[in-house]
Each structure stands twice: as structure tokens, then as C-alpha cells.
N, C-alpha and C positions, 0 to 999 in steps of 0.2 A: 259743551260740544254740540254741534248741530247734527244730530244723528239722522235727521230727515235728509239733509244734504249728503251725508256720508253713504246712506243706503242708496240714494239715487245715483251718486257718483259710481259706486260699485256696480250698480245695475247697468248703467250706461257703458262702463268700461268692459263689461262682459258682452255687450251688444244685446242685452235682454230687454224685452218689453215688460210692462207691469204684469201682463198675462203670464209670461214665462216665470217671473219671480213668484207670482201667485202659485203657479203649478209646482215649482221647486220647493217652496216654503210651506205649502199647505194653508196659507192665509188667503183671504179673499182680496180681490182687486179693490173692493170698497174699503177694506182696512187700509191699504196703502194710500188710497185717495184721501181718506180722513187724516192720515198722518201728514201727508204732503200739504194739506190745507190747514194744518194745525188745529183740527177739530177733535183730535184724539191723540193720546200718547201711548207709545208701545209699552206693553207689559214685558217683564223679563222673559216670560215664556215665548212671547211673539218675537222678541229680539233673538232669542236662542234659535227659533225656527229660521229666521232670516240668516243668521250666522251659519247654520247647518247648510242652508241652500247655497251659500257662498263658499262653503267648505273652509270656514275660519272659526276660531274660538271667540268667545266673548272678550277675552283679554286682548286678542288681536284687533277686534272691532274697536275697543276703547283705547287702544294704543295711540300715542302721539304720532304725528305725521313723520317724525324723523326716525321712527323705529321701523326696521325692515321686517316684513313678514316672510319667514323662510318657508320654502316648499318642503315637503316631507323628505325629498332627496338631500336638500341642504342640511336639514336637521340631523339626518343619519350621518352625513359627512362630518358634522361637528362632533357628534357622539364618537365616531371612529377616531377623530383627531385627538379628542380628550384622553383617550387611553394610550396614546403613543408615548414612549419614553424618550 
């Protein structure tokens, strides 16, 4: 998985700059610069911070492209549907 590209794709999809991602994740812009230039590799702690900034789980981050990430509303709808007889 090219997690550098995935992070950048999610950042761009939200219309965020690296500054905004830095603010939301608590990681420095230098950290992202090093990742994008492949001079450093994210730690699990850093990836967790990025996922929290994007409001997704690590499992959702590592999910294959064909898996749809459900919103909290959709997740609740599925829970409600499962209890129907």
C-alpha cells in the first residue's frame, strides 16, 4: 500500500493544505514533507493521529479500495436493520 499517496489523496479530497492537516493531526508539516519525499516512514502513533484528523479508523485507512467507509449515520442504520425481524 502506498500510504503516502493515500494520505495525500484524503488531504486533497477534503481541500486541506498540509498546514491544515498538521493542525488537525498535531504532527509537524516537516513530518509530512519527510513522508512525501520518502525520507521517513510514519509510526503507528503518527498514522493514528492522521486517521483521527480524518475521522477514520486505522482499519478504514488500511481497507482495500472496494470497501466503502460508512458514515456514523449509515453504521447506525445498519445496526437498526440487523435487529428487525
